[in-house]
VOPAGU-2260 file (C-alpha; in pm, 1 decimal, decimal comma):
REM VOPAGU-2260
SITE   aa  ch    i         X         Y         Z
SITE  MET   A    0       0,0       0,0       0,0
SITE  MET   A    1     130,2     340,0     -91,3
SITE  ILE   A    2     111,3     647,6     132,5
SITE  PRO   A    3     -70,7     929,8     -48,8
SITE  PHE   A    4     134,5    1237,6    -133,5
SITE  ILE   A    5      -8,3    1590,3    -125,7
SITE  SER   A    6     190,8    1852,9    -308,5
SITE  ASN   A    7     262,4    2188,4    -143,5
SITE  GLU   A    8      40,0    2354,1    -402,2
SITE  VAL   A    9    -258,6    2137,5    -309,2
SITE  ALA   A   10    -181,8    2152,8      64,5
SITE  GLY   A   11    -196,5    2533,2      49,5
SITE  GLN   A   12    -552,9    2511,0     -82,0
SITE  LEU   A   13    -680,6    2285,4     196,6
SITE  GLU   A   14    -894,0    2438,1     468,1
SITE  ALA   A   15    -960,4    2297,5     815,0
SITE  VAL   A   16   -1331,3    2263,0     882,1
SITE  GLU   A   17   -1487,8    2209,2    1223,6
SITE  LEU   A   18   -1735,7    1924,7    1205,4
SITE  PRO   A   19   -2077,2    1958,7    1367,4
SITE  THR   A   20   -2120,7    1794,4    1706,8
SITE  ALA   A   21   -2487,3    1712,1    1657,4
SITE  THR   A   22   -2605,0    1391,5    1820,2
SITE  TYR   A   23   -2922,9    1230,2    1944,4
SITE  ARG   A   24   -3061,1    1372,1    2269,0
SITE  GLU   A   25   -3096,1    1092,1    2520,4
SITE  THR   A   26   -3353,7    1082,6    2796,5
SITE  ASP   A   27   -3398,7     813,2    3060,6
SITE  GLU   A   28   -3632,1     615,2    2841,0
SITE  ARG   A   29   -3583,0     716,8    2479,4
SITE  ILE   A   30   -3413,9     929,9    2218,2
SITE  ALA   A   31   -3585,1    1267,7    2195,4
SITE  GLY   A   32   -3453,6    1480,9    1913,0
SITE  ILE   A   33   -3114,8    1619,3    1819,6
SITE  ILE   A   34   -2874,8    1837,1    2021,5
SITE  ASP   A   35   -2557,3    2019,9    1923,3
SITE  ASN   A   36   -2277,1    2234,2    2068,0
SITE  ARG   A   37   -2264,3    2265,7    2449,9
SITE  PRO   A   38   -2572,1    2046,4    2522,7
SITE  ALA   A   39   -2413,7    1769,6    2314,4
SITE  LEU   A   40   -2086,0    1808,4    2503,7
SITE  ILE   A   41   -2262,7    1798,4    2841,2
SITE  GLN   A   42   -2440,3    1478,3    2738,7
SITE  SER   A   43   -2106,4    1331,9    2630,2
SITE  ILE   A   44   -1947,0    1422,4    2965,6
SITE  GLU   A   45   -2237,1    1258,4    3150,5
SITE  HIS   A   46   -2186,4     945,0    2942,8
SITE  ILE   A   47   -1808,0     940,6    2993,9
SITE  LEU   A   48   -1834,0     988,5    3370,6
SITE  SER   A   49   -2098,3     717,3    3405,0
SITE  THR   A   50   -1897,1     456,6    3210,6
SITE  GLU   A   51   -1612,1     271,5    3378,2
SITE  ARG   A   52   -1308,1     259,5    3149,4
SITE  ALA   A   53   -1233,4     -82,3    2995,5
SITE  ALA   A   54   -1542,3    -239,4    3154,9
SITE  PHE   A   55   -1746,4    -273,8    2835,8
SITE  PRO   A   56   -1606,9    -426,3    2514,8
SITE  ILE   A   57   -1824,5    -196,5    2301,6
SITE  TYR   A   58   -1598,5      99,0    2395,3
SITE  ASP   A   59   -1228,1     131,9    2327,5
SITE  ASN   A   60    -991,3     154,5    2625,1
SITE  ASP   A   61    -975,5     535,3    2605,1
SITE  PHE   A   62   -1347,2     586,3    2671,1
SITE  GLY   A   63   -1481,1     627,1    3022,9
SITE  VAL   A   64   -1341,1     706,7    3365,2
SITE  GLU   A   65   -1157,1     504,1    3627,6
SITE  PHE   A   66   -1379,1     551,8    3933,9
SITE  GLU   A   67   -1355,8     183,2    4040,3
SITE  GLN   A   68   -1016,1     264,1    4191,7
SITE  TYR   A   69   -1199,3     466,2    4458,1
SITE  LYS   A   70   -1409,1     178,3    4594,6
SITE  GLY   A   71   -1323,3     134,7    4961,4
SITE  THR   A   72   -1059,1     408,6    4969,1
SITE  GLU   A   73   -1018,9     700,5    5203,4
SITE  PHE   A   74   -1180,8    1032,1    5114,3
SITE  GLU   A   75    -839,9    1204,5    5119,1
SITE  PHE   A   76    -717,9     978,1    4837,0
SITE  ILE   A   77   -1021,0    1065,9    4626,4
SITE  GLU   A   78    -975,9    1434,4    4703,4
SITE  ALA   A   79    -608,3    1420,2    4599,8
SITE  THR   A   80    -655,3    1229,3    4273,6
SITE  ALA   A   81   -1004,7    1314,9    4142,6
SITE  GLU   A   82    -892,4    1603,9    3922,6
SITE  ASN   A   83    -637,8    1394,1    3733,0
SITE  THR   A   84    -881,1    1103,0    3700,2
SITE  VAL   A   85   -1157,7    1320,6    3558,9
SITE  ARG   A   86    -923,2    1525,9    3339,8
SITE  GLU   A   87    -777,3    1210,3    3184,2
SITE  ALA   A   88   -1127,1    1084,1    3105,3
SITE  LEU   A   89   -1270,3    1407,5    2965,4
SITE  MET   A   90    -967,6    1517,5    2762,7
SITE  GLN   A   91   -1033,2    1221,0    2531,8
SITE  ASP   A   92   -1316,8    1432,9    2387,4
SITE  ASP   A   93   -1151,3    1689,7    2159,3
SITE  ARG   A   94   -1421,0    1946,0    2242,8
SITE  VAL   A   95   -1286,7    1964,0    2599,7
SITE  LEU   A   96    -993,0    2205,2    2619,9
SITE  ASP   A   97    -928,7    2178,8    2994,8
SITE  VAL   A   98   -1083,1    2061,6    3320,7
SITE  GLN   A   99   -1038,6    2211,5    3667,1
SITE  LEU   A  100   -1160,5    2063,8    3990,4
SITE  ILE   A  101   -1363,6    2313,3    4193,7
SITE  SER   A  102   -1449,3    2093,7    4491,5
SITE  VAL   A  103   -1476,4    1739,4    4624,8
SITE  ASN   A  104   -1732,9    1678,6    4900,2
SITE  ARG   A  105   -1875,3    1377,9    5077,1
SITE  SER   A  106   -2238,5    1352,7    4969,6
SITE  SER   A  107   -2329,6    1040,5    5168,3
SITE  ALA   A  108   -2169,2     747,9    5346,6
SITE  ASN   A  109   -2076,8     590,1    5013,4
SITE  GLY   A  110   -2082,1     887,0    4777,3
SITE  VAL   A  111   -1867,0    1179,7    4676,4
SITE  GLU   A  112   -1977,0    1486,9    4481,2
SITE  ILE   A  113   -1726,8    1654,5    4251,3
SITE  MET   A  114   -1770,9    1998,9    4099,1
SITE  LEU   A  115   -1576,2    2073,9    3782,8
SITE  ARG   A  116   -1510,7    2368,2    3559,4
SITE  VAL   A  117   -1495,4    2252,0    3198,9
SITE  PHE   A  118   -1342,8    2469,3    2927,2
SITE  ASP   A  119   -1455,0    2430,5    2567,1
SITE  ASN   A  120   -1438,8    2644,0    2251,7
SITE  GLN   A  121   -1746,4    2838,9    2369,0
SITE  GLY   A  122   -1598,6    2931,8    2708,4
SITE  GLU   A  123   -1646,3    2748,7    3034,2
SITE  PHE   A  124   -1919,7    2587,7    3240,8
SITE  GLU   A  125   -1957,9    2407,7    3570,6
SITE  PHE   A  126   -2045,8    2040,8    3589,9
SITE  ARG   A  127   -2138,9    1824,8    3890,2
SITE  SER   A  128   -2088,0    1451,2    3910,7
SITE  PHE   A  129   -2119,5    1184,7    4179,4
SITE  ILE   A  130   -1887,4     895,3    4256,3
SITE  ASN   A  131   -2013,3     589,9    4445,0
SITE  VAL   A  132   -1730,8     466,5    4667,4
């Protein structure tokens, strides 16, 4: 198989185009329309943070988050490592430019709430997620 060659003349005429991010809007019970831009990204983040990495063969090993490591651990460990864990998961989506941890709080005996600031090409927004530990 031969690697295609693009001349400098042709390469100078190429233009980068941002592809639409439109996807189906999911509800608890069904698909309900189409969403795009930030709502589509928020839905993607919800899906990433609710899917354990490498747990389902339908997804590649880069999709999802590694929250299983927190089962039975001390809160201080979660607090110290949550930002890196979430950043690693969310940065797989090229719409996410950066992630900052705002806070980590115990929400129940076996739950932790994390507040994030997510940066995308439209600015930034806050996102809340829960970890069962």
